[in-house]
Every structure is written in C-alpha cells, then in structure tokens.
Gaussian input, Z-matrix of N, CA and C with variables (Angstrom, degrees):
# hf/3-21g

backbone

0 1
 N
 C     1     B1
 C     2     B2     1     A1
 N     3     B3     2     A2     1     D1
 C     4     B4     3     A3     2     D2
 C     5     B5     4     A4     3     D3
 N     6     B6     5     A5     4     D4
 C     7     B7     6     A6     5     D5
 C     8     B8     7     A7     6     D6
 N     9     B9     8     A8     7     D7
 C    10    B10     9     A9     8     D8
 C    11    B11    10    A10     9     D9
 N    12    B12    11    A11    10    D10
 C    13    B13    12    A12    11    D11
 C    14    B14    13    A13    12    D12
 N    15    B15    14    A14    13    D13
 C    16    B16    15    A15    14    D14
 C    17    B17    16    A16    15    D15
 N    18    B18    17    A17    16    D16
 C    19    B19    18    A18    17    D17
 C    20    B20    19    A19    18    D18
 N    21    B21    20    A20    19    D19
 C    22    B22    21    A21    20    D20
 C    23    B23    22    A22    21    D21
 N    24    B24    23    A23    22    D22
 C    25    B25    24    A24    23    D23
 C    26    B26    25    A25    24    D24
 N    27    B27    26    A26    25    D25
 C    28    B28    27    A27    26    D26
 C    29    B29    28    A28    27    D27
 N    30    B30    29    A29    28    D28
 C    31    B31    30    A30    29    D29
 C    32    B32    31    A31    30    D30
 N    33    B33    32    A32    31    D31
 C    34    B34    33    A33    32    D32
 C    35    B35    34    A34    33    D33
 N    36    B36    35    A35    34    D34
 C    37    B37    36    A36    35    D35
 C    38    B38    37    A37    36    D36
 N    39    B39    38    A38    37    D37
 C    40    B40    39    A39    38    D38
 C    41    B41    40    A40    39    D39
 N    42    B42    41    A41    40    D40
 C    43    B43    42    A42    41    D41
 C    44    B44    43    A43    42    D42
 N    45    B45    44    A44    43    D43
 C    46    B46    45    A45    44    D44
 C    47    B47    46    A46    45    D45
 N    48    B48    47    A47    46    D46
 C    49    B49    48    A48    47    D47
 C    50    B50    49    A49    48    D48
 N    51    B51    50    A50    49    D49
 C    52    B52    51    A51    50    D50
 C    53    B53    52    A52    51    D51
 N    54    B54    53    A53    52    D52
 C    55    B55    54    A54    53    D53
 C    56    B56    55    A55    54    D54
 N    57    B57    56    A56    55    D55
 C    58    B58    57    A57    56    D56
 C    59    B59    58    A58    57    D57
 N    60    B60    59    A59    58    D58
 C    61    B61    60    A60    59    D59
 C    62    B62    61    A61    60    D60
 N    63    B63    62    A62    61    D61
 C    64    B64    63    A63    62    D62
 C    65    B65    64    A64    63    D63
 N    66    B66    65    A65    64    D64
 C    67    B67    66    A66    65    D65
 C    68    B68    67    A67    66    D66
 N    69    B69    68    A68    67    D67
 C    70    B70    69    A69    68    D68
 C    71    B71    70    A70    69    D69
 N    72    B72    71    A71    70    D70
 C    73    B73    72    A72    71    D71
 C    74    B74    73    A73    72    D72
 N    75    B75    74    A74    73    D73
 C    76    B76    75    A75    74    D74
 C    77    B77    76    A76    75    D75
 N    78    B78    77    A77    76    D76
 C    79    B79    78    A78    77    D77
 C    80    B80    79    A79    78    D78
 N    81    B81    80    A80    79    D79
 C    82    B82    81    A81    80    D80
 C    83    B83    82    A82    81    D81
 N    84    B84    83    A83    82    D82
 C    85    B85    84    A84    83    D83
 C    86    B86    85    A85    84    D84
 N    87    B87    86    A86    85    D85
 C    88    B88    87    A87    86    D86
 C    89    B89    88    A88    87    D87
 N    90    B90    89    A89    88    D88
 C    91    B91    90    A90    89    D89
 C    92    B92    91    A91    90    D90
 N    93    B93    92    A92    91    D91
 C    94    B94    93    A93    92    D92
 C    95    B95    94    A94    93    D93
 N    96    B96    95    A95    94    D94
 C    97    B97    96    A96    95    D95
 C    98    B98    97    A97    96    D96
 N    99    B99    98    A98    97    D97
 C   100   B100    99    A99    98    D98
 C   101   B101   100   A100    99    D99
 N   102   B102   101   A101   100   D100
 C   103   B103   102   A102   101   D101
 C   104   B104   103   A103   102   D102
 N   105   B105   104   A104   103   D103
 C   106   B106   105   A105   104   D104
 C   107   B107   106   A106   105   D105
 N   108   B108   107   A107   106   D106
 C   109   B109   108   A108   107   D107
 C   110   B110   109   A109   108   D108
 N   111   B111   110   A110   109   D109
 C   112   B112   111   A111   110   D110
 C   113   B113   112   A112   111   D111
 N   114   B114   113   A113   112   D112
 C   115   B115   114   A114   113   D113
 C   116   B116   115   A115   114   D114
 N   117   B117   116   A116   115   D115
 C   118   B118   117   A117   116   D116
 C   119   B119   118   A118   117   D117
 N   120   B120   119   A119   118   D118
 C   121   B121   120   A120   119   D119
 C   122   B122   121   A121   120   D120
 N   123   B123   122   A122   121   D121
 C   124   B124   123   A123   122   D122
 C   125   B125   124   A124   123   D123
 N   126   B126   125   A125   124   D124
 C   127   B127   126   A126   125   D125
 C   128   B128   127   A127   126   D126
 N   129   B129   128   A128   127   D127
 C   130   B130   129   A129   128   D128
 C   131   B131   130   A130   129   D129
 N   132   B132   131   A131   130   D130
 C   133   B133   132   A132   131   D131
 C   134   B134   133   A133   132   D132
 N   135   B135   134   A134   133   D133
 C   136   B136   135   A135   134   D134
 C   137   B137   136   A136   135   D135
 N   138   B138   137   A137   136   D136
 C   139   B139   138   A138   137   D137
 C   140   B140   139   A139   138   D138
 N   141   B141   140   A140   139   D139
 C   142   B142   141   A141   140   D140
 C   143   B143   142   A142   141   D141
 N   144   B144   143   A143   142   D142
 C   145   B145   144   A144   143   D143
 C   146   B146   145   A145   144   D144
 N   147   B147   146   A146   145   D145
 C   148   B148   147   A147   146   D146
 C   149   B149   148   A148   147   D147
 N   150   B150   149   A149   148   D148
 C   151   B151   150   A150   149   D149
 C   152   B152   151   A151   150   D150
 N   153   B153   152   A152   151   D151
 C   154   B154   153   A153   152   D152
 C   155   B155   154   A154   153   D153
 N   156   B156   155   A155   154   D154
 C   157   B157   156   A156   155   D155
 C   158   B158   157   A157   156   D156
 N   159   B159   158   A158   157   D157
 C   160   B160   159   A159   158   D158
 C   161   B161   160   A160   159   D159
 N   162   B162   161   A161   160   D160
 C   163   B163   162   A162   161   D161
 C   164   B164   163   A163   162   D162
 N   165   B165   164   A164   163   D163
 C   166   B166   165   A165   164   D164
 C   167   B167   166   A166   165   D165
 N   168   B168   167   A167   166   D166
 C   169   B169   168   A168   167   D167
 C   170   B170   169   A169   168   D168
 N   171   B171   170   A170   169   D169
 C   172   B172   171   A171   170   D170
 C   173   B173   172   A172   171   D171
 N   174   B174   173   A173   172   D172
 C   175   B175   174   A174   173   D173
 C   176   B176   175   A175   174   D174
 N   177   B177   176   A176   175   D175
 C   178   B178   177   A177   176   D176
 C   179   B179   178   A178   177   D177
 N   180   B180   179   A179   178   D178
 C   181   B181   180   A180   179   D179
 C   182   B182   181   A181   180   D180
 N   183   B183   182   A182   181   D181
 C   184   B184   183   A183   182   D182
 C   185   B185   184   A184   183   D183
 N   186   B186   185   A185   184   D184
 C   187   B187   186   A186   185   D185
 C   188   B188   187   A187   186   D186
 N   189   B189   188   A188   187   D187
 C   190   B190   189   A189   188   D188
 C   191   B191   190   A190   189   D189
 N   192   B192   191   A191   190   D190
 C   193   B193   192   A192   191   D191
 C   194   B194   193   A193   192   D192
 N   195   B195   194   A194   193   D193
 C   196   B196   195   A195   194   D194
 C   197   B197   196   A196   195   D195
 N   198   B198   197   A197   196   D196
 C   199   B199   198   A198   197   D197
 C   200   B200   199   A199   198   D198
 N   201   B201   200   A200   199   D199
 C   202   B202   201   A201   200   D200
 C   203   B203   202   A202   201   D201
 N   204   B204   203   A203   202   D202
 C   205   B205   204   A204   203   D203
 C   206   B206   205   A205   204   D204
 N   207   B207   206   A206   205   D205
 C   208   B208   207   A207   206   D206
 C   209   B209   208   A208   207   D207
 N   210   B210   209   A209   208   D208
 C   211   B211   210   A210   209   D209
 C   212   B212   211   A211   210   D210
 N   213   B213   212   A212   211   D211
 C   214   B214   213   A213   212   D212
 C   215   B215   214   A214   213   D213
 N   216   B216   215   A215   214   D214
 C   217   B217   216   A216   215   D215
 C   218   B218   217   A217   216   D216
 N   219   B219   218   A218   217   D217
 C   220   B220   219   A219   218   D218
 C   221   B221   220   A220   219   D219
 N   222   B222   221   A221   220   D220
 C   223   B223   222   A222   221   D221
 C   224   B224   223   A223   222   D222
 N   225   B225   224   A224   223   D223
 C   226   B226   225   A225   224   D224
 C   227   B227   226   A226   225   D225
 N   228   B228   227   A227   226   D226
 C   229   B229   228   A228   227   D227
 C   230   B230   229   A229   228   D228
 N   231   B231   230   A230   229   D229
 C   232   B232   231   A231   230   D230
 C   233   B233   232   A232   231   D231
 N   234   B234   233   A233   232   D232
 C   235   B235   234   A234   233   D233
 C   236   B236   235   A235   234   D234
 N   237   B237   236   A236   235   D235
 C   238   B238   237   A237   236   D236
 C   239   B239   238   A238   237   D237
 N   240   B240   239   A239   238   D238
 C   241   B241   240   A240   239   D239
 C   242   B242   241   A241   240   D240
 N   243   B243   242   A242   241   D241
 C   244   B244   243   A243   242   D242
 C   245   B245   244   A244   243   D243
 N   246   B246   245   A245   244   D244
 C   247   B247   246   A246   245   D245
 C   248   B248   247   A247   246   D246
 N   249   B249   248   A248   247   D247
 C   250   B250   249   A249   248   D248
 C   251   B251   250   A250   249   D249
 N   252   B252   251   A251   250   D250
 C   253   B253   252   A252   251   D251
 C   254   B254   253   A253   252   D252

   B1=1.4480
   B2=1.5193
   B3=1.3404
   B4=1.4552
   B5=1.5147
   B6=1.3259
   B7=1.4551
   B8=1.5205
   B9=1.3395
   B10=1.4583
   B11=1.5325
   B12=1.3194
   B13=1.4602
   B14=1.5188
   B15=1.3031
   B16=1.4544
   B17=1.5127
   B18=1.3478
   B19=1.4548
   B20=1.5261
   B21=1.3186
   B22=1.4685
   B23=1.5259
   B24=1.2772
   B25=1.4623
   B26=1.5180
   B27=1.3153
   B28=1.4491
   B29=1.5237
   B30=1.2954
   B31=1.4651
   B32=1.5156
   B33=1.2940
   B34=1.4543
   B35=1.5152
   B36=1.3011
   B37=1.4532
   B38=1.5192
   B39=1.3074
   B40=1.4749
   B41=1.5174
   B42=1.3427
   B43=1.4640
   B44=1.5211
   B45=1.3574
   B46=1.4609
   B47=1.5277
   B48=1.3229
   B49=1.4525
   B50=1.5223
   B51=1.3426
   B52=1.4576
   B53=1.5169
   B54=1.3149
   B55=1.4520
   B56=1.5176
   B57=1.3165
   B58=1.4500
   B59=1.5224
   B60=1.3373
   B61=1.4540
   B62=1.5280
   B63=1.2948
   B64=1.4527
   B65=1.5223
   B66=1.3184
   B67=1.4624
   B68=1.5175
   B69=1.3191
   B70=1.4761
   B71=1.5268
   B72=1.3222
   B73=1.4655
   B74=1.5239
   B75=1.3458
   B76=1.4653
   B77=1.5347
   B78=1.3266
   B79=1.4612
   B80=1.5295
   B81=1.3177
   B82=1.4668
   B83=1.5237
   B84=1.3244
   B85=1.4616
   B86=1.5236
   B87=1.3270
   B88=1.4631
   B89=1.5358
   B90=1.3314
   B91=1.4623
   B92=1.5264
   B93=1.3294
   B94=1.4622
   B95=1.5248
   B96=1.3232
   B97=1.4611
   B98=1.5309
   B99=1.3249
   B100=1.4686
   B101=1.5225
   B102=1.3253
   B103=1.4681
   B104=1.5193
   B105=1.3193
   B106=1.4627
   B107=1.5268
   B108=1.3313
   B109=1.4610
   B110=1.5310
   B111=1.3200
   B112=1.4689
   B113=1.5253
   B114=1.3250
   B115=1.4592
   B116=1.5284
   B117=1.3169
   B118=1.4556
   B119=1.5290
   B120=1.3186
   B121=1.4704
   B122=1.5249
   B123=1.3129
   B124=1.4650
   B125=1.5198
   B126=1.3267
   B127=1.4676
   B128=1.5234
   B129=1.3325
   B130=1.4562
   B131=1.5328
   B132=1.3196
   B133=1.4646
   B134=1.5276
   B135=1.3133
   B136=1.4604
   B137=1.5255
   B138=1.3255
   B139=1.4623
   B140=1.5292
   B141=1.3304
   B142=1.4695
   B143=1.5215
   B144=1.3125
   B145=1.4584
   B146=1.5276
   B147=1.3281
   B148=1.4623
   B149=1.5277
   B150=1.3442
   B151=1.4625
   B152=1.5279
   B153=1.3396
   B154=1.4662
   B155=1.5238
   B156=1.3172
   B157=1.4602
   B158=1.5220
   B159=1.3234
   B160=1.4667
   B161=1.5277
   B162=1.3393
   B163=1.4640
   B164=1.5288
   B165=1.3153
   B166=1.4618
   B167=1.5218
   B168=1.3244
   B169=1.4691
   B170=1.5311
   B171=1.3388
   B172=1.4641
   B173=1.5232
   B174=1.3288
   B175=1.4613
   B176=1.5229
   B177=1.3123
   B178=1.4616
   B179=1.5252
   B180=1.3316
   B181=1.4641
   B182=1.5218
   B183=1.3281
   B184=1.4601
   B185=1.5230
   B186=1.3147
   B187=1.4610
   B188=1.5315
   B189=1.3002
   B190=1.4628
   B191=1.5351
   B192=1.3340
   B193=1.4555
   B194=1.5313
   B195=1.3189
   B196=1.4657
   B197=1.5189
   B198=1.3125
   B199=1.4796
   B200=1.5175
   B201=1.3445
   B202=1.4616
   B203=1.5319
   B204=1.3337
   B205=1.4630
   B206=1.5235
   B207=1.3233
   B208=1.4648
   B209=1.5260
   B210=1.3146
   B211=1.4729
   B212=1.5264
   B213=1.3358
   B214=1.4623
   B215=1.5246
   B216=1.3280
   B217=1.4580
   B218=1.5210
   B219=1.3292
   B220=1.4658
   B221=1.5219
   B222=1.3176
   B223=1.4584
   B224=1.5246
   B225=1.3289
   B226=1.4610
   B227=1.5268
   B228=1.3240
   B229=1.4467
   B230=1.5270
   B231=1.3119
   B232=1.4681
   B233=1.5245
   B234=1.3385
   B235=1.4617
   B236=1.5314
   B237=1.3264
   B238=1.4605
   B239=1.5269
   B240=1.3363
   B241=1.4646
   B242=1.5285
   B243=1.3171
   B244=1.4709
   B245=1.5208
   B246=1.3371
   B247=1.4601
   B248=1.5311
   B249=1.3192
   B250=1.4780
   B251=1.5304
   B252=1.3137
   B253=1.4636
   B254=1.4799
   A1=108.95
   A2=117.22
   A3=119.34
   A4=109.88
   A5=114.32
   A6=121.30
   A7=112.21
   A8=116.21
   A9=121.08
   A10=113.12
   A11=117.29
   A12=120.87
   A13=111.63
   A14=116.82
   A15=121.36
   A16=113.80
   A17=118.45
   A18=120.48
   A19=108.90
   A20=116.90
   A21=118.76
   A22=110.59
   A23=115.42
   A24=120.81
   A25=113.89
   A26=119.26
   A27=120.91
   A28=107.23
   A29=114.62
   A30=118.29
   A31=109.39
   A32=115.40
   A33=121.16
   A34=107.53
   A35=114.41
   A36=118.84
   A37=109.02
   A38=117.13
   A39=120.33
   A40=113.70
   A41=117.79
   A42=118.46
   A43=112.31
   A44=117.85
   A45=120.76
   A46=111.98
   A47=118.01
   A48=120.68
   A49=109.70
   A50=114.99
   A51=119.38
   A52=110.20
   A53=114.70
   A54=119.11
   A55=108.82
   A56=115.86
   A57=119.91
   A58=108.93
   A59=114.22
   A60=119.01
   A61=109.14
   A62=114.81
   A63=120.02
   A64=108.13
   A65=116.31
   A66=120.56
   A67=107.42
   A68=116.00
   A69=118.87
   A70=111.34
   A71=114.70
   A72=121.74
   A73=111.65
   A74=116.94
   A75=120.69
   A76=110.35
   A77=117.41
   A78=120.56
   A79=111.15
   A80=116.90
   A81=120.50
   A82=110.59
   A83=115.81
   A84=119.90
   A85=110.53
   A86=117.08
   A87=120.98
   A88=110.64
   A89=116.42
   A90=120.42
   A91=110.83
   A92=116.75
   A93=120.53
   A94=111.48
   A95=116.05
   A96=120.20
   A97=110.26
   A98=117.10
   A99=120.48
   A100=111.47
   A101=116.45
   A102=119.77
   A103=111.19
   A104=117.13
   A105=120.28
   A106=110.95
   A107=116.63
   A108=120.57
   A109=110.82
   A110=116.64
   A111=120.63
   A112=110.06
   A113=116.44
   A114=121.08
   A115=110.88
   A116=116.56
   A117=121.46
   A118=110.57
   A119=116.62
   A120=120.62
   A121=110.67
   A122=117.13
   A123=120.46
   A124=111.21
   A125=117.44
   A126=120.92
   A127=110.61
   A128=115.84
   A129=121.26
   A130=110.60
   A131=116.59
   A132=120.64
   A133=111.51
   A134=116.47
   A135=120.55
   A136=110.72
   A137=116.08
   A138=120.26
   A139=110.17
   A140=117.18
   A141=120.30
   A142=110.67
   A143=116.72
   A144=120.84
   A145=110.68
   A146=116.93
   A147=120.87
   A148=111.02
   A149=116.71
   A150=120.83
   A151=110.24
   A152=116.37
   A153=119.75
   A154=111.52
   A155=116.28
   A156=120.61
   A157=110.92
   A158=116.97
   A159=120.84
   A160=110.64
   A161=116.80
   A162=120.20
   A163=110.70
   A164=116.96
   A165=120.69
   A166=110.54
   A167=116.70
   A168=119.99
   A169=110.79
   A170=116.86
   A171=120.13
   A172=110.71
   A173=116.17
   A174=120.73
   A175=111.62
   A176=116.59
   A177=120.37
   A178=111.45
   A179=116.62
   A180=120.23
   A181=110.44
   A182=116.71
   A183=120.86
   A184=110.78
   A185=116.54
   A186=121.79
   A187=110.55
   A188=116.76
   A189=122.02
   A190=110.55
   A191=116.53
   A192=121.20
   A193=111.20
   A194=116.76
   A195=120.90
   A196=110.50
   A197=117.63
   A198=120.44
   A199=111.14
   A200=116.85
   A201=119.83
   A202=110.55
   A203=117.10
   A204=120.37
   A205=110.90
   A206=116.92
   A207=121.15
   A208=110.47
   A209=116.99
   A210=120.25
   A211=111.16
   A212=116.61
   A213=119.78
   A214=110.75
   A215=116.83
   A216=120.42
   A217=110.84
   A218=116.75
   A219=119.89
   A220=110.70
   A221=116.37
   A222=120.77
   A223=110.10
   A224=116.59
   A225=121.19
   A226=110.50
   A227=117.25
   A228=121.79
   A229=111.37
   A230=117.18
   A231=122.06
   A232=110.26
   A233=117.24
   A234=121.27
   A235=110.35
   A236=116.95
   A237=121.49
   A238=110.22
   A239=116.31
   A240=120.63
   A241=110.63
   A242=117.38
   A243=121.43
   A244=110.10
   A245=118.46
   A246=121.14
   A247=110.85
   A248=117.02
   A249=120.38
   A250=111.25
   A251=116.87
   A252=119.64
   A253=114.34
   D1=141.44
   D2=-179.69
   D3=-90.33
   D4=158.59
   D5=-178.42
   D6=-80.41
   D7=-172.15
   D8=-175.82
   D9=-64.96
   D10=-26.14
   D11=179.45
   D12=-106.32
   D13=15.21
   D14=177.82
   D15=85.96
   D16=9.65
   D17=179.67
   D18=-74.44
   D19=128.38
   D20=178.60
   D21=-69.25
   D22=146.69
   D23=174.47
   D24=80.52
   D25=0.48
   D26=178.96
   D27=-107.89
   D28=123.57
   D29=179.79
   D30=-112.78
   D31=154.11
   D32=178.61
   D33=-114.30
   D34=123.77
   D35=176.88
   D36=-92.99
   D37=148.22
   D38=-177.23
   D39=-52.17
   D40=-36.32
   D41=-178.20
   D42=-71.91
   D43=-16.93
   D44=178.87
   D45=-88.78
   D46=-14.38
   D47=-179.92
   D48=-68.02
   D49=149.13
   D50=179.23
   D51=-68.63
   D52=140.09
   D53=176.06
   D54=-84.06
   D55=139.62
   D56=178.37
   D57=-74.28
   D58=134.68
   D59=179.22
   D60=-87.40
   D61=146.18
   D62=174.60
   D63=-77.67
   D64=127.12
   D65=179.03
   D66=-102.28
   D67=127.32
   D68=-179.77
   D69=-61.66
   D70=149.89
   D71=-179.28
   D72=-58.38
   D73=-33.73
   D74=-179.31
   D75=-63.28
   D76=-36.92
   D77=179.12
   D78=-67.33
   D79=-38.90
   D80=175.44
   D81=-62.72
   D82=-42.57
   D83=179.64
   D84=-64.21
   D85=-41.60
   D86=179.26
   D87=-65.91
   D88=-41.62
   D89=177.81
   D90=-64.05
   D91=-42.88
   D92=177.85
   D93=-61.17
   D94=-41.10
   D95=178.75
   D96=-63.58
   D97=-44.98
   D98=178.38
   D99=-62.61
   D100=-41.83
   D101=178.31
   D102=-64.74
   D103=-38.32
   D104=176.64
   D105=-63.44
   D106=-41.13
   D107=178.90
   D108=-66.04
   D109=-42.50
   D110=177.68
   D111=-62.73
   D112=-43.23
   D113=178.79
   D114=-61.37
   D115=-41.64
   D116=178.58
   D117=-63.36
   D118=-43.31
   D119=178.13
   D120=-63.38
   D121=-42.00
   D122=178.85
   D123=-65.15
   D124=-39.60
   D125=175.95
   D126=-61.10
   D127=-42.94
   D128=179.13
   D129=-62.67
   D130=-44.79
   D131=178.03
   D132=-62.79
   D133=-40.36
   D134=179.28
   D135=-63.84
   D136=-40.62
   D137=179.09
   D138=-65.13
   D139=-44.29
   D140=178.21
   D141=-63.57
   D142=-38.85
   D143=178.15
   D144=-62.56
   D145=-41.86
   D146=178.39
   D147=-62.64
   D148=-42.23
   D149=179.23
   D150=-64.29
   D151=-45.67
   D152=178.75
   D153=-62.35
   D154=-39.53
   D155=178.90
   D156=-62.93
   D157=-42.20
   D158=178.69
   D159=-65.00
   D160=-42.15
   D161=178.53
   D162=-64.55
   D163=-37.80
   D164=178.27
   D165=-63.31
   D166=-42.79
   D167=178.12
   D168=-63.27
   D169=-40.03
   D170=176.82
   D171=-62.50
   D172=-43.46
   D173=179.39
   D174=-63.29
   D175=-42.83
   D176=178.52
   D177=-63.08
   D178=-42.05
   D179=179.13
   D180=-65.62
   D181=-42.18
   D182=177.53
   D183=-61.68
   D184=-43.52
   D185=178.08
   D186=-61.42
   D187=-41.76
   D188=178.70
   D189=-61.70
   D190=-43.10
   D191=179.18
   D192=-64.56
   D193=-43.62
   D194=179.73
   D195=-63.10
   D196=-41.82
   D197=178.33
   D198=-62.77
   D199=-41.99
   D200=179.03
   D201=-63.16
   D202=-43.59
   D203=178.57
   D204=-63.77
   D205=-39.94
   D206=178.93
   D207=-63.23
   D208=-43.63
   D209=178.09
   D210=-63.15
   D211=-40.46
   D212=178.57
   D213=-63.87
   D214=-40.09
   D215=177.66
   D216=-64.65
   D217=-40.71
   D218=178.50
   D219=-63.39
   D220=-43.19
   D221=-179.98
   D222=-64.27
   D223=-44.46
   D224=178.75
   D225=-63.17
   D226=-41.69
   D227=179.53
   D228=-66.19
   D229=-40.99
   D230=178.53
   D231=-65.42
   D232=-43.49
   D233=178.43
   D234=-62.28
   D235=-40.97
   D236=-179.33
   D237=-65.23
   D238=-41.60
   D239=179.90
   D240=-66.26
   D241=-37.27
   D242=179.64
   D243=-65.58
   D244=-37.88
   D245=-179.77
   D246=-72.16
   D247=-32.93
   D248=-178.84
   D249=-74.32
   D250=-24.93
   D251=-175.73
   D252=-79.46

C-alpha cells in the first residue's frame, strides 16, 4: 500500500492521521462574510470588464468605419487628380 504522498511501502495507521479540529461557528460566519465580499468584488470586476469590452468593440468598429471613409476619400481624391491632369 502506498503512503499519503504516494510513497511505496509507507502505510498510514488511523491513530497517525490528523484529527480534525472543531471550528467555531463564528469563524465560519466570518469566512462566509469574507467570501461573500470577495464574490461581490469579483462580480463588480466582471461587470466593469464587460462594459470595457463593449466600449472597446465600439471603438474598434468606429475606427474601422473612419479608415474606410478615409480610404474612400483618398481614392476619390486620386481619381479627381488623375482627371484634372
């Protein structure tokens, strides 16, 4: 039988196992409160991330539109110059 860390030939007897400590109810309540606060902060960060992501997509689309308009203006300007020459 292997031991607790997978070492061959090492056995663990029940009396050598760690005893579970009793955790007071107040500590559970405090841990739950901290976890709730962490969860709330993570939710807030996720919401801000979603908003930033949406704004980034809007900015990219706007940039794409401006580039297309700029290229069209360049093409129109080049065509106009070719006809004038």
